[in-house]
N, C-alpha and C positions, 0 to 999 in steps of 0.2 A: 116087413116088420114084425120081430118076435112077440109074444105075448109077456108079460110081464108075471113073471113069479113070484109074490108074494109071501112072504115067510109067518108075518102074521101082521093083520090092520086091526088095532083095537082101540077103542076110545074108554079109558077110564077116569073116572072121579079123583083128583088131586085138591090137596091143599098144599098150598106155597105160604110161606114166611118168607118174607124179605128182610133182611138185617146188615146194619152198616154198623161197624166199630173200629177204634183205633186201636190198635198195639200198638207195642211199644216201639216198632220200627218202620211200620207200616199201616195202611188203612184196609179193610177187609169190607168186601160187598159182596154178599151173599144172598144167594136163592135158596133155601131147602126147600125142596120138594117130595110130599110124603104121597103115598101109593100101597097100592097094595099088591104092586108090580113086581118088588124088587126082594121079597121075604122079609119084611121086616126094613131093611136097608134105605137109606137116606140118599136121593140125588142132590149135591151140593153142587151148587156153581159159582165158581168164584166171577164175578161181572167182569171186576175189572179187566182180571188177566187172562178172559176168555178158557176159563180151563173147570173141567167139573170132575167130580168120580162118582160110582155109588158107593156110599160109607154105611157101615153098621159099627155097633160097639166091639167089636171083633178087629174088624179092619183098622179101628185107631190106636189097639195095643199093639199090630204089628209094627216093627220099627221101621221104620222110613218111607211108610205108605203113604202117610199126607206129603211128607217132604216130597218123595218123586211125581207123585198124583198132580201135585198146585205149582210144583217148581220153586220151592221156599228154601230158603235157608233152616239152620238148626234150628234157631231160636222163632224164626216166624213160622215152622212148623209145629215147633212145641206150644206157642199161642194160640194158633189155629187147634191143636188140638185139644188142650185141655177148654177151649170154649164150645168145642162140638161134644166132647164129653157131657159137659154140662147141659147143654142145648136139647142133643138127638136120643 
């Protein structure tokens, strides 16, 4: 058996915030994971849909980023984007 080659194996302190809110057409159950790992960006997990993305303020301004990352409709993506702009 060959030896496993690790690119990295770090343990870091994180802060996780669990948030659930009801949008106009769907419920969002999110975990926001804050760490020093991703240059100030936040790992956003959509727990119900089993999707995640590493999100920063610059990503929220990129057209279609939230929609494609979380497989959402235009309206759902707009709701989540507005929420994340207020939150992260």
